[in-house]
Every structure is written in structure tokens, then in C-alpha cells.
TIVOSE-859432 format. One record per atom (N, C-alpha, C, O): atom name; x, y, z. Coordinates in nm, 3 decimals. Layout:
- atom:X:Y:Z
- CA:X:Y:Z
...
//
This chain:
- atom:X:Y:Z
- N:20.465:5.914:14.445
- CA:20.503:5.872:14.310
- C:20.654:5.877:14.293
- O:20.714:5.781:14.243
- N:20.717:5.988:14.335
- CA:20.862:6.000:14.317
- C:20.936:5.897:14.403
- O:21.041:5.847:14.362
- N:20.881:5.864:14.522
- CA:20.945:5.761:14.605
- C:20.937:5.625:14.536
- O:21.033:5.549:14.540
- N:20.824:5.596:14.474
- CA:20.811:5.469:14.401
- C:20.908:5.463:14.284
- O:20.966:5.359:14.255
- N:20.926:5.577:14.216
- CA:21.020:5.582:14.104
- C:21.164:5.561:14.153
- O:21.243:5.494:14.086
- N:21.197:5.618:14.269
- CA:21.330:5.597:14.325
- C:21.350:5.450:14.361
- O:21.456:5.393:14.337
- N:21.246:5.390:14.420
- CA:21.253:5.248:14.458
- C:21.275:5.160:14.336
- O:21.356:5.067:14.340
- N:21.202:5.188:14.228
- CA:21.218:5.109:14.106
- C:21.358:5.125:14.047
- O:21.416:5.030:13.994
- N:21.412:5.246:14.056
- CA:21.547:5.270:14.006
- C:21.649:5.186:14.083
- O:21.740:5.128:14.025
- N:21.632:5.181:14.216
- CA:21.724:5.102:14.299
- C:21.709:4.952:14.270
- O:21.808:4.878:14.272
- N:21.585:4.910:14.243
- CA:21.560:4.767:14.222
- C:21.605:4.719:14.084
- O:21.666:4.613:14.073
- N:21.576:4.797:13.979
- CA:21.598:4.744:13.844
- C:21.696:4.827:13.760
- O:21.726:4.791:13.646
- N:21.745:4.936:13.816
- CA:21.842:5.017:13.742
- C:21.783:5.150:13.697
- O:21.662:5.170:13.697
- N:21.872:5.240:13.658
- CA:21.831:5.376:13.623
- C:21.801:5.390:13.474
- O:21.855:5.318:13.390
- N:21.713:5.486:13.445
- CA:21.686:5.529:13.308
- C:21.699:5.681:13.307
- O:21.729:5.742:13.410
- N:21.677:5.742:13.192
- CA:21.688:5.888:13.184
- C:21.596:5.959:13.283
- O:21.635:6.058:13.344
- N:21.475:5.906:13.299
- CA:21.376:5.975:13.382
- C:21.403:5.956:13.532
- O:21.341:6.022:13.615
- N:21.496:5.866:13.567
- CA:21.529:5.846:13.708
- C:21.580:5.975:13.772
- O:21.559:5.999:13.891
- N:21.645:6.058:13.692
- CA:21.697:6.185:13.745
- C:21.585:6.272:13.800
- O:21.603:6.336:13.904
- N:21.471:6.274:13.733
- CA:21.360:6.356:13.782
- C:21.304:6.300:13.912
- O:21.258:6.376:13.998
- N:21.308:6.167:13.927
- CA:21.259:6.105:14.051
- C:21.346:6.146:14.169
- O:21.294:6.186:14.273
- N:21.478:6.136:14.153
- CA:21.568:6.175:14.262
- C:21.559:6.325:14.291
- O:21.567:6.367:14.407
- N:21.542:6.404:14.187
- CA:21.528:6.549:14.207
- C:21.405:6.581:14.290
- O:21.412:6.657:14.387
- N:21.291:6.524:14.252
- CA:21.165:6.553:14.322
- C:21.162:6.494:14.462
- O:21.108:6.555:14.554
- N:21.219:6.374:14.478
- CA:21.223:6.314:14.612
- C:21.315:6.395:14.703
- O:21.285:6.413:14.822
- N:21.425:6.444:14.648
- CA:21.514:6.529:14.727
- C:21.444:6.656:14.774
- O:21.465:6.702:14.886
- N:21.361:6.712:14.687
- CA:21.285:6.832:14.723
- C:21.189:6.802:14.838
- O:21.176:6.882:14.931
- N:21.122:6.686:14.831
- CA:21.030:6.646:14.938
- C:21.104:6.634:15.071
- O:21.053:6.678:15.174
- N:21.223:6.575:15.069
- CA:21.300:6.559:15.192
- C:21.345:6.693:15.248
- O:21.336:6.716:15.369
- N:21.391:6.782:15.160
- CA:21.432:6.916:15.206
- C:21.314:6.989:15.269
- O:21.327:7.051:15.374
- N:21.198:6.980:15.203
- CA:21.078:7.049:15.253
- C:21.036:6.997:15.391
- O:20.975:7.070:15.469
- N:21.070:6.871:15.420
- CA:21.035:6.812:15.549
- C:21.148:6.822:15.651
- O:21.140:6.766:15.760
- N:21.255:6.894:15.612
- CA:21.361:6.921:15.708
- C:21.476:6.823:15.708
- O:21.559:6.825:15.799
- N:21.484:6.736:15.606
- CA:21.592:6.639:15.599
- C:21.698:6.689:15.501
- O:21.674:6.695:15.380
- N:21.815:6.725:15.553
- CA:21.918:6.785:15.469
- C:21.977:6.687:15.368
- O:22.040:6.730:15.271
- N:21.957:6.557:15.389
- CA:22.008:6.458:15.293
- C:21.947:6.478:15.155
- O:21.999:6.428:15.055
- N:21.836:6.551:15.150
- CA:21.772:6.580:15.022
- C:21.864:6.653:14.926
- O:21.852:6.638:14.804
- N:21.958:6.733:14.981
- CA:22.051:6.805:14.894
- C:22.145:6.709:14.823
- O:22.188:6.736:14.710
- N:22.178:6.596:14.886
- CA:22.264:6.495:14.822
- C:22.190:6.425:14.709
- O:22.250:6.389:14.608
- N:22.061:6.405:14.727
- CA:21.982:6.346:14.618
- C:21.973:6.442:14.500
- O:21.970:6.400:14.385
- N:21.970:6.571:14.530
- CA:21.970:6.670:14.423
- C:22.097:6.664:14.341
- O:22.095:6.672:14.219
- N:22.210:6.649:14.410
- CA:22.339:6.636:14.341
- C:22.342:6.511:14.254
- O:22.391:6.512:14.142
- N:22.287:6.402:14.308
- CA:22.280:6.277:14.232
- C:22.191:6.294:14.108
- O:22.224:6.245:14.000
- N:22.079:6.364:14.125
- CA:21.988:6.387:14.013
- C:22.057:6.463:13.901
- O:22.039:6.430:13.783
- N:22.136:6.563:13.936
- CA:22.209:6.641:13.835
- C:22.309:6.553:13.761
- O:22.327:6.568:13.640
- N:22.375:6.462:13.833
- CA:22.470:6.371:13.768
- C:22.398:6.277:13.672
- O:22.445:6.255:13.560
- N:22.284:6.224:13.715
- CA:22.208:6.131:13.630
- C:22.151:6.200:13.507
- O:22.132:6.138:13.403
- N:22.123:6.331:13.521
- CA:22.059:6.404:13.411
- C:22.156:6.454:13.306
- O:22.114:6.500:13.200
- N:22.285:6.446:13.333
- CA:22.384:6.496:13.238
- C:22.365:6.430:13.101
- O:22.353:6.308:13.089
- N:22.362:6.514:12.999
- CA:22.348:6.469:12.859
- C:22.214:6.399:12.831
- O:22.202:6.328:12.732
- N:22.115:6.421:12.918
- CA:21.982:6.364:12.893
- C:21.884:6.474:12.855
- O:21.915:6.593:12.868
- N:21.768:6.435:12.809
- CA:21.667:6.533:12.769
- C:21.597:6.599:12.888
- O:21.516:6.690:12.871
- N:21.629:6.552:13.008
- CA:21.567:6.608:13.129
- C:21.659:6.705:13.203
- O:21.623:6.753:13.310
- N:21.776:6.734:13.148
- CA:21.874:6.815:13.219
- C:21.822:6.953:13.256
- O:21.846:7.001:13.367
- N:21.750:7.019:13.165
- CA:21.702:7.153:13.195
- C:21.599:7.151:13.307
- O:21.602:7.237:13.396
- N:21.508:7.054:13.304
- CA:21.407:7.042:13.410
- C:21.473:7.014:13.544
- O:21.437:7.074:13.645
- N:21.569:6.921:13.546
- CA:21.634:6.882:13.672
- C:21.711:7.000:13.730
- O:21.709:7.020:13.852
- N:21.778:7.077:13.646
- CA:21.848:7.196:13.695
- C:21.749:7.293:13.760
- O:21.774:7.345:13.869
- N:21.636:7.316:13.694
- CA:21.536:7.408:13.748
- C:21.485:7.361:13.884
- O:21.478:7.439:13.979
- N:21.450:7.232:13.892
- CA:21.394:7.177:14.016
- C:21.496:7.176:14.129
- O:21.467:7.223:14.239
- N:21.614:7.123:14.102
- CA:21.715:7.107:14.207
- C:21.767:7.242:14.255
- O:21.777:7.266:14.375
- N:21.798:7.330:14.162
- CA:21.858:7.458:14.201
- C:21.758:7.550:14.271
- O:21.796:7.629:14.358
- N:21.632:7.540:14.234
- CA:21.533:7.628:14.296
- C:21.489:7.580:14.434
- O:21.476:7.660:14.526
- N:21.465:7.450:14.448
- CA:21.403:7.399:14.571
- C:21.496:7.317:14.660
- O:21.456:7.274:14.768
- N:21.619:7.296:14.615
- CA:21.708:7.207:14.687
- C:21.841:7.272:14.721
- O:21.885:7.270:14.836
- N:21.906:7.330:14.621
- CA:22.044:7.377:14.637
- C:22.058:7.498:14.729
- O:22.168:7.527:14.774
- N:21.948:7.568:14.757
- CA:21.959:7.684:14.845
- C:22.010:7.645:14.984
- O:22.056:7.731:15.060
- N:22.002:7.516:15.018
- CA:22.050:7.469:15.148
- C:22.203:7.477:15.156
- O:22.258:7.502:15.263
- N:22.271:7.455:15.044
- CA:22.417:7.444:15.046
- C:22.489:7.541:14.953
- O:22.612:7.549:14.957
- N:22.417:7.615:14.868
- CA:22.484:7.702:14.770
- C:22.441:7.848:14.788
- O:22.327:7.875:14.826
- N:22.532:7.941:14.761
- CA:22.493:8.084:14.762
- C:22.401:8.115:14.645
- O:22.403:8.046:14.542
- N:22.321:8.218:14.661
- CA:22.221:8.251:14.560
- C:22.282:8.286:14.425
- O:22.226:8.252:14.321
- N:22.397:8.354:14.425
- CA:22.455:8.394:14.297
- C:22.497:8.271:14.216
- O:22.491:8.273:14.094
- N:22.540:8.164:14.286
- CA:22.577:8.041:14.216
- C:22.453:7.972:14.160
- O:22.457:7.913:14.052
- N:22.344:7.979:14.234
- CA:22.218:7.921:14.186
- C:22.169:7.995:14.063
- O:22.119:7.933:13.968
- N:22.183:8.128:14.064
- CA:22.141:8.207:13.947
- C:22.221:8.167:13.824
- O:22.166:8.156:13.714
- N:22.351:8.146:13.841
- CA:22.435:8.105:13.728
- C:22.394:7.967:13.676
- O:22.395:7.943:13.555
- N:22.357:7.877:13.767
- CA:22.313:7.743:13.726
- C:22.183:7.750:13.647
- O:22.165:7.677:13.550
- N:22.092:7.838:13.689
- CA:21.966:7.854:13.616
- C:21.992:7.904:13.474
- O:21.922:7.865:13.380
- N:22.091:7.989:13.459
- CA:22.125:8.038:13.326
- C:22.176:7.924:13.239
- O:22.144:7.917:13.120
- N:22.256:7.835:13.297
- CA:22.302:7.716:13.224
- C:22.183:7.627:13.187
- O:22.179:7.570:13.079
- N:22.087:7.617:13.280
- CA:21.966:7.538:13.252
- C:21.884:7.597:13.139
- O:21.824:7.524:13.060
- N:21.883:7.730:13.132
- CA:21.814:7.798:13.022
- C:21.875:7.760:12.888
- O:21.803:7.725:12.794
- N:22.007:7.767:12.879
- CA:22.074:7.733:12.753
- C:22.063:7.584:12.722
- O:22.050:7.546:12.605
- N:22.069:7.500:12.824
- CA:22.056:7.356:12.803
- C:21.919:7.322:12.746
- O:21.908:7.239:12.656
- N:21.814:7.386:12.798
- CA:21.680:7.364:12.747
- C:21.664:7.409:12.603
- O:21.599:7.343:12.523
- N:21.726:7.522:12.572
- CA:21.725:7.572:12.434
- C:21.789:7.470:12.340
- O:21.739:7.444:12.231
- N:21.900:7.414:12.385
- CA:21.978:7.323:12.301
- C:21.902:7.195:12.269
- O:21.911:7.144:12.157
- N:21.826:7.143:12.366
- CA:21.758:7.015:12.346
- C:21.611:7.031:12.307
- O:21.541:6.932:12.285
- N:21.564:7.156:12.297
- CA:21.427:7.180:12.256
- C:21.325:7.172:12.367
- O:21.205:7.160:12.341
- N:21.370:7.179:12.492
- CA:21.278:7.178:12.606
- C:21.243:7.323:12.639
- O:21.301:7.383:12.729
- N:21.149:7.377:12.566
- CA:21.118:7.520:12.575
- C:21.059:7.557:12.711
- O:21.088:7.664:12.765
- N:20.977:7.467:12.766
- CA:20.913:7.494:12.895
- C:21.018:7.507:13.006
- O:21.019:7.607:13.078
- N:21.105:7.407:13.018
- CA:21.207:7.409:13.124
- C:21.307:7.521:13.101
- O:21.357:7.580:13.197
- N:21.337:7.550:12.976
- CA:21.428:7.659:12.944
- C:21.372:7.791:12.994
- O:21.443:7.870:13.057
- N:21.245:7.815:12.965
- CA:21.180:7.939:13.009
- C:21.171:7.944:13.161
- O:21.189:8.050:13.221
- N:21.143:7.829:13.224
- CA:21.137:7.824:13.370
- C:21.271:7.862:13.431
- O:21.276:7.940:13.526
- N:21.379:7.808:13.377
- CA:21.512:7.841:13.429
- C:21.542:7.989:13.413
- O:21.602:8.050:13.502
- N:21.502:8.048:13.301
- CA:21.530:8.189:13.280
- C:21.452:8.275:13.380
- O:21.505:8.372:13.435
- N:21.326:8.238:13.401
- CA:21.244:8.310:13.499
- C:21.306:8.301:13.639
- O:21.316:8.401:13.710
- N:21.347:8.180:13.677
- CA:21.407:8.161:13.810
- C:21.542:8.231:13.821
- O:21.579:8.277:13.929
- N:21.614:8.239:13.710
- CA:21.742:8.309:13.713
- C:21.723:8.457:13.743
- O:21.797:8.515:13.821
- N:21.622:8.518:13.680
- CA:21.596:8.661:13.705
- C:21.551:8.683:13.849
- O:21.596:8.775:13.916
- N:21.461:8.596:13.896
- CA:21.411:8.609:14.033
- C:21.524:8.594:14.133
- O:21.531:8.669:14.231
- N:21.612:8.496:14.110
- CA:21.725:8.476:14.202
- C:21.820:8.594:14.200
- O:21.874:8.631:14.303
- N:21.840:8.653:14.084
- CA:21.922:8.775:14.075
- C:21.860:8.888:14.157
- O:21.932:8.965:14.219
- N:21.729:8.897:14.156
- CA:21.659:8.997:14.239
- C:21.687:8.971:14.387
- O:21.719:9.064:14.461
- N:21.676:8.845:14.428
- CA:21.700:8.810:14.568
- C:21.846:8.831:14.607
- O:21.877:8.852:14.725
- N:21.937:8.824:14.508
- CA:22.081:8.849:14.533
- C:22.110:8.997:14.553
- O:22.216:9.034:14.604
- N:22.017:9.083:14.512
- CA:22.041:9.226:14.523
- C:22.107:9.287:14.402
- O:22.181:9.384:14.413
- N:22.081:9.230:14.284
- CA:22.139:9.283:14.161
- C:22.082:9.421:14.129
- O:21.982:9.463:14.188
- N:22.144:9.489:14.036
- CA:22.103:9.625:13.999
- C:21.957:9.629:13.956
- O:21.915:9.554:13.867
- N:21.880:9.716:14.020
- CA:21.736:9.721:13.996
- C:21.701:9.767:13.855
- O:21.606:9.718:13.794
- N:21.777:9.862:13.803
- CA:21.749:9.911:13.668
- C:21.766:9.801:13.565
- O:21.684:9.787:13.473
- N:21.871:9.723:13.580
- CA:21.894:9.610:13.489
- C:21.786:9.504:13.504
- O:21.738:9.448:13.406
- N:21.747:9.476:13.629
- CA:21.641:9.379:13.654
- C:21.508:9.425:13.596
- O:21.431:9.346:13.543
- N:21.482:9.556:13.607
- CA:21.360:9.612:13.551
- C:21.352:9.585:13.401
- O:21.248:9.543:13.350
- N:21.461:9.609:13.330
- CA:21.464:9.585:13.185
- C:21.453:9.437:13.153
- O:21.383:9.398:13.060
- N:21.522:9.353:13.232
- CA:21.521:9.208:13.205
- C:21.384:9.148:13.229
- O:21.334:9.070:13.148
- N:21.321:9.185:13.341
- CA:21.186:9.136:13.369
- C:21.090:9.182:13.261
- O:21.009:9.103:13.211
- N:21.098:9.309:13.224
- CA:21.009:9.364:13.123
- C:21.025:9.291:12.990
- O:20.925:9.255:12.927
- N:21.148:9.269:12.946
- CA:21.173:9.198:12.820
- C:21.120:9.055:12.825
- O:21.059:9.008:12.729
- N:21.144:8.986:12.937
- CA:21.099:8.847:12.951
- C:20.947:8.839:12.946
- O:20.891:8.753:12.878
- N:20.881:8.927:13.019
- CA:20.735:8.926:13.023
- C:20.676:8.958:12.887
- O:20.578:8.896:12.844
- N:20.735:9.055:12.818
- CA:20.686:9.088:12.684
- C:20.706:8.972:12.587
- O:20.622:8.950:12.499
- N:20.815:8.897:12.602
- CA:20.837:8.778:12.519
- C:20.729:8.674:12.544
- O:20.679:8.611:12.450
- N:20.693:8.655:12.671
- CA:20.586:8.561:12.705
- C:20.454:8.603:12.641
- O:20.381:8.520:12.586
- N:20.424:8.731:12.650
- CA:20.298:8.781:12.595
- C:20.296:8.770:12.443
- O:20.194:8.732:12.385
- N:20.407:8.802:12.379
- CA:20.412:8.796:12.233
- C:20.405:8.653:12.181
- O:20.345:8.627:12.076
- N:20.465:8.559:12.254
- CA:20.463:8.419:12.211
- C:20.336:8.347:12.253
- O:20.310:8.234:12.211
- N:20.255:8.414:12.338
- CA:20.132:8.356:12.393
- C:20.159:8.230:12.475
- O:20.072:8.145:12.492
- N:20.280:8.221:12.526
- CA:20.315:8.112:12.616
- C:20.334:8.173:12.755
- O:20.444:8.213:12.793
- N:20.225:8.179:12.828
- CA:20.221:8.254:12.953
- C:20.248:8.165:13.073
- O:20.187:8.180:13.179
- N:20.342:8.070:13.055
- CA:20.369:7.973:13.161
- C:20.400:8.038:13.295
- O:20.342:7.999:13.397
- N:20.489:8.134:13.296
- CA:20.536:8.192:13.422
- C:20.508:8.341:13.428
- O:20.579:8.416:13.495
- N:20.405:8.383:13.358
- CA:20.369:8.524:13.356
- C:20.329:8.577:13.494
- O:20.375:8.684:13.533
- N:20.246:8.505:13.570
- CA:20.209:8.557:13.703
- C:20.330:8.572:13.795
- O:20.345:8.674:13.863
- N:20.416:8.468:13.799
- CA:20.530:8.472:13.890
- C:20.627:8.585:13.855
- O:20.671:8.658:13.943
- N:20.659:8.598:13.727
- CA:20.753:8.703:13.687
- C:20.692:8.841:13.706
- O:20.763:8.937:13.739
- N:20.562:8.853:13.687
- CA:20.495:8.983:13.705
- C:20.500:9.028:13.851
- O:20.520:9.146:13.879
- N:20.482:8.933:13.943
- CA:20.485:8.967:14.085
- C:20.619:9.027:14.125
- O:20.623:9.127:14.196
- N:20.728:8.967:14.079
- CA:20.860:9.020:14.113
- C:20.889:9.149:14.035
- O:20.961:9.236:14.083
- N:20.832:9.159:13.917
- CA:20.848:9.284:13.840
- C:20.784:9.400:13.916
- O:20.839:9.510:13.920
- N:20.668:9.375:13.977
- CA:20.604:9.481:14.056
- C:20.698:9.529:14.167
- O:20.713:9.649:14.189
- N:20.760:9.433:14.236
- CA:20.850:9.471:14.346
- C:20.967:9.556:14.296
- O:21.004:9.654:14.360
- N:21.024:9.516:14.183
- CA:21.137:9.591:14.128
- C:21.095:9.734:14.095
- O:21.164:9.829:14.131
- N:20.982:9.749:14.026
- CA:20.934:9.882:13.989
- C:20.905:9.967:14.112
- O:20.939:10.085:14.115
- N:20.843:9.906:14.213
- CA:20.811:9.981:14.334
- C:20.936:10.021:14.412
- O:20.939:10.127:14.474
- N:21.040:9.937:14.408
- CA:21.165:9.973:14.474
- C:21.232:10.090:14.404
- O:21.302:10.170:14.467
- N:21.212:10.100:14.273
- CA:21.271:10.211:14.196
- C:21.187:10.338:14.211
- O:21.240:10.447:14.235
- N:21.056:10.323:14.195
- CA:20.968:10.440:14.188
- C:20.900:10.475:14.320
- O:20.854:10.588:14.337
- N:20.894:10.380:14.414
- CA:20.826:10.404:14.540
- C:20.700:10.320:14.553
- O:20.645:10.278:14.451
- N:20.653:10.294:14.676
- CA:20.540:10.203:14.699
- C:20.406:10.252:14.646
- O:20.313:10.172:14.630
- N:20.394:10.380:14.619
- CA:20.267:10.433:14.570
- C:20.257:10.430:14.418
- O:20.155:10.468:14.360
- N:20.363:10.384:14.354
- CA:20.365:10.379:14.208
- C:20.302:10.248:14.161
- O:20.332:10.142:14.216
- N:20.215:10.255:14.061
- CA:20.148:10.136:14.009
- C:20.227:10.077:13.893
- O:20.239:10.140:13.788
- N:20.281:9.955:13.910
- CA:20.354:9.891:13.800
- C:20.267:9.870:13.676
- O:20.317:9.873:13.563
- N:20.136:9.849:13.697
- CA:20.045:9.828:13.584
- C:20.034:9.955:13.501
- O:20.021:9.949:13.379
- N:20.040:10.071:13.568
- CA:20.039:10.197:13.494
- C:20.171:10.218:13.421
- O:20.175:10.278:13.314
- N:20.277:10.166:13.479
- CA:20.410:10.176:13.417
- C:20.414:10.098:13.285
- O:20.475:10.141:13.188
- N:20.347:9.981:13.285
- CA:20.339:9.899:13.163
- C:20.204:9.830:13.163
- O:20.191:9.724:13.224
- N:20.103:9.885:13.096
- CA:19.966:9.829:13.099
- C:19.954:9.691:13.037
- O:19.852:9.624:13.055
- N:20.056:9.647:12.963
- CA:20.051:9.513:12.905
- C:20.072:9.404:13.009
- O:20.033:9.288:12.988
- N:20.133:9.441:13.119
- CA:20.162:9.342:13.224
- C:20.040:9.329:13.315
- O:19.981:9.431:13.354
- N:20.001:9.206:13.350
- CA:19.881:9.185:13.433
- C:19.888:9.261:13.564
- O:19.994:9.275:13.624
- N:19.773:9.310:13.607
- CA:19.766:9.380:13.735
- C:19.764:9.279:13.849
- O:19.743:9.160:13.828
- N:19.787:9.328:13.968
- CA:19.784:9.240:14.086
- C:19.646:9.178:14.105
- O:19.635:9.061:14.139
- N:19.542:9.257:14.081
- CA:19.406:9.205:14.096
- C:19.379:9.091:13.998
- O:19.314:8.992:14.033
- N:19.430:9.105:13.875
- CA:19.409:9.002:13.774
- C:19.477:8.871:13.814
- O:19.420:8.764:13.794
- N:19.597:8.880:13.869
- CA:19.670:8.759:13.908
- C:19.610:8.697:14.033
- O:19.605:8.574:14.045
- N:19.564:8.778:14.127
- CA:19.496:8.726:14.245
- C:19.369:8.651:14.204
- O:19.340:8.543:14.256
- N:19.296:8.708:14.109
- CA:19.174:8.643:14.060
- C:19.207:8.511:13.990
- O:19.136:8.412:14.007
- N:19.315:8.512:13.911
- CA:19.356:8.389:13.842
- C:19.394:8.280:13.942
- O:19.354:8.165:13.925
- N:19.471:8.316:14.046
- CA:19.514:8.218:14.146
- C:19.395:8.158:14.217
- O:19.393:8.038:14.247
- N:19.293:8.242:14.246
- CA:19.174:8.192:14.315
- C:19.092:8.101:14.225
- O:19.044:7.997:14.268
- N:19.076:8.141:14.099
- CA:18.997:8.061:14.004
- C:19.064:7.927:13.974
- O:18.998:7.823:13.969
- N:19.193:7.932:13.953
- CA:19.268:7.810:13.918
- C:19.303:7.726:14.039
- O:19.353:7.614:14.026
- N:19.276:7.779:14.159
- CA:19.313:7.711:14.284
- C:19.461:7.676:14.285
- O:19.502:7.565:14.320
- N:19.540:7.775:14.245
- CA:19.685:7.761:14.233
- C:19.745:7.797:14.369
- O:19.771:7.914:14.397
- N:19.768:7.695:14.453
- CA:19.807:7.719:14.591
- C:19.945:7.784:14.602
- O:19.965:7.875:14.682
- N:20.041:7.737:14.521
- CA:20.176:7.793:14.527
- C:20.177:7.939:14.483
- O:20.248:8.021:14.542
- N:20.099:7.971:14.379
- CA:20.091:8.109:14.335
- C:20.026:8.196:14.442
- O:20.065:8.310:14.463
- N:19.926:8.140:14.509
- CA:19.858:8.211:14.617
- C:19.958:8.245:14.728
- O:19.956:8.355:14.783
- N:20.045:8.148:14.760
- CA:20.148:8.172:14.861
- C:20.249:8.278:14.815
- O:20.294:8.361:14.894
- N:20.282:8.274:14.686
- CA:20.376:8.372:14.632
- C:20.318:8.512:14.638
- O:20.389:8.608:14.669
- N:20.190:8.525:14.610
- CA:20.123:8.655:14.620
- C:20.130:8.707:14.764
- O:20.164:8.823:14.787
- N:20.097:8.620:14.860
- CA:20.104:8.660:15.001
- C:20.248:8.692:15.040
- O:20.273:8.785:15.116
- N:20.342:8.612:14.988
- CA:20.483:8.636:15.019
- C:20.531:8.770:14.967
- O:20.609:8.839:15.032
- N:20.484:8.808:14.848
- CA:20.524:8.938:14.792
- C:20.467:9.052:14.876
- O:20.531:9.156:14.892
- N:20.346:9.033:14.929
- CA:20.287:9.134:15.017
- C:20.368:9.146:15.146
- O:20.390:9.255:15.199
- N:20.413:9.030:15.195
- CA:20.495:9.029:15.315
- C:20.627:9.101:15.290
- O:20.672:9.181:15.372
- N:20.690:9.073:15.175
- CA:20.816:9.137:15.140
- C:20.796:9.288:15.126
- O:20.880:9.367:15.169
- N:20.685:9.326:15.064
- CA:20.656:9.469:15.046
- C:20.638:9.539:15.181
- O:20.682:9.652:15.200
- N:20.574:9.468:15.274
- CA:20.554:9.525:15.408
- C:20.687:9.551:15.478
- O:20.705:9.655:15.542
- N:20.780:9.455:15.464
- CA:20.912:9.473:15.525
- C:20.991:9.585:15.456
- O:21.053:9.668:15.522
- N:20.987:9.586:15.324
- CA:21.069:9.681:15.248
- C:21.023:9.825:15.268
- O:21.105:9.916:15.278
- N:20.890:9.844:15.274
- CA:20.837:9.980:15.279
- C:20.775:10.015:15.414
- O:20.715:10.122:15.430
- N:20.791:9.924:15.511
- CA:20.738:9.948:15.647
- C:20.590:9.981:15.645
- O:20.544:10.079:15.704
- N:20.516:9.896:15.575
- CA:20.372:9.914:15.565
- C:20.303:9.834:15.675
- O:20.368:9.784:15.767
- N:20.171:9.821:15.664
- CA:20.093:9.747:15.763
- C:20.140:9.601:15.767
- O:20.134:9.531:15.666
- N:20.186:9.556:15.883
- CA:20.238:9.421:15.895
- C:20.149:9.334:15.984
- O:20.194:9.233:16.037
- N:20.024:9.374:15.999
- CA:19.934:9.302:16.090
- C:19.903:9.160:16.044
- O:19.870:9.073:16.125
- N:19.914:9.136:15.910
- CA:19.882:9.003:15.859
- C:20.006:8.919:15.828
- O:19.995:8.808:15.776
- N:20.123:8.972:15.859
- CA:20.246:8.901:15.825
- C:20.256:8.767:15.895
- O:20.302:8.669:15.836
- N:20.214:8.761:16.021
- CA:20.221:8.636:16.096
- C:20.136:8.528:16.031
- O:20.174:8.411:16.028
- N:20.020:8.568:15.977
- CA:19.932:8.472:15.911
- C:19.999:8.412:15.787
- O:19.988:8.292:15.761
- N:20.068:8.496:15.711
- CA:20.137:8.449:15.591
- C:20.246:8.350:15.628
- O:20.259:8.245:15.565
- N:20.325:8.384:15.730
- CA:20.434:8.296:15.773
- C:20.380:8.164:15.824
- O:20.439:8.058:15.798
- N:20.269:8.167:15.897
- CA:20.208:8.044:15.947
- C:20.163:7.954:15.832
- O:20.179:7.833:15.838
- N:20.107:8.016:15.728
- CA:20.063:7.937:15.612
- C:20.180:7.866:15.546
- O:20.169:7.750:15.506
- N:20.292:7.938:15.534
- CA:20.410:7.879:15.469
- C:20.465:7.765:15.554
- O:20.499:7.659:15.501
- N:20.475:7.786:15.684
- CA:20.527:7.681:15.771
- C:20.437:7.559:15.770
- O:20.485:7.446:15.764
- N:20.307:7.583:15.776
- CA:20.213:7.469:15.776
- C:20.213:7.394:15.644
- O:20.186:7.274:15.641
- N:20.244:7.463:15.536
- CA:20.249:7.399:15.405
- C:20.382:7.328:15.383
- O:20.398:7.256:15.284
- N:20.478:7.346:15.473
- CA:20.614:7.289:15.463
- C:20.672:7.310:15.323
- O:20.725:7.217:15.263
- N:20.661:7.432:15.274
- CA:20.721:7.463:15.144
- C:20.799:7.591:15.156
- O:20.776:7.669:15.249
- N:20.892:7.615:15.062
- CA:20.978:7.731:15.068
- C:20.908:7.851:15.005
- O:20.847:7.841:14.899
- N:20.918:7.965:15.071
- CA:20.857:8.088:15.019
- C:20.954:8.154:14.925
- O:20.923:8.259:14.869
//
């Protein structure tokens, strides 16, 4: 679909939504090992400037594309800009997505765990209070890792804050909804936990094989 949208843009000219086509097609190319996808991401960001799709395009390009050419701290800053851009134009979904990705990227950058603990907790509680649980599973998974890094691997994040979904609840949700990307993220978090705490790593190879076969970024 995104390739057809790109083709139509080349044939008859661009519209506001063309930016999303280039963003998504660039992601597909990156996932298949073609570095030119990063250039399409840059083009998508240019096309999206001052459009109603800017927050979505920032989220897509910076999360799945820009990691090829940009340091993580710069990507985190871009997600924060995407959060504010979404707020400004009323794109609440993309705004929330950018904020979630900004916190996760800060975690991957090695930011202060105590600050991340508070930020994740506040974000998750906002999702629960607003009943807009778009990214509740993803943010909860990284929240568990932060809490365990602070308190130790035997500490239960669900006991730390019972309002936040347990790992079993999110695993069940991923299976019921057939949410493949969330399923990979759950396995990826287990893999990360195994490395961080030197736990049983007998299934790590299986997780890595799944990610490689899916040609998607963990």
C-alpha cells in the first residue's frame, strides 16, 4: 500500500498524506536492509512540516528509521518535539505515542533510573485515568525493567504499583489480540532481563531468531 502511495505521489504530485507514505516505505526498506530508507525518512519529515501528520511522521521515522544514522539521545529529543507537535494540532494518539517512545528511548540511552521510574509511572497513570490505554502494555514492560534495575530482579513491579498491569496480564492480552509486535517486545524484554541479571539464557537464541526472521527491529 505504501509503495502504491509513493508511486502515485511521483506520478501526480504530493499531498499532505504523501509524507506518511514515504515514512512507511522508508521503514520497509530499512527493515529489509536497504539504508536508502533513511533518506526517505528525511524526505517524509520535510513533506510533513506544518501538516496535520507531522506528529505521526516524527514517531514513525524516528523510531523505526533514524536509528540507522542518529544517536539515541537525538532521537529522544525529536520524539519530545513530536509530542508537543501532536498536542498543538490535536493529534492525541500520535502525541502520546511520541511521549511513550521518548521515555523508552531515554531508558535505552541510560538516563537516570529514578527519574525514568517517576516518568513511566506518571505516564502510565495518565493512560489509566484517561482510559486511553493505547500504549499501556509497551510502557508497562519497560517500567518493569526500570523497577527491577532499581530494586533487583526478584522484586515484583506489580506489587510496587498494583494499578499497573502484571506481566501475565499483558502476555495474555498479546496472545488474545494476536499482537505480534507486542509478543516480540515481551520476548525482547525477557532477553534484556536475562542479559542484565545473568539469568537463564537458554531461550535467548530462539528470541533472536524470531526477530531476524520477522525482519523487524527489536
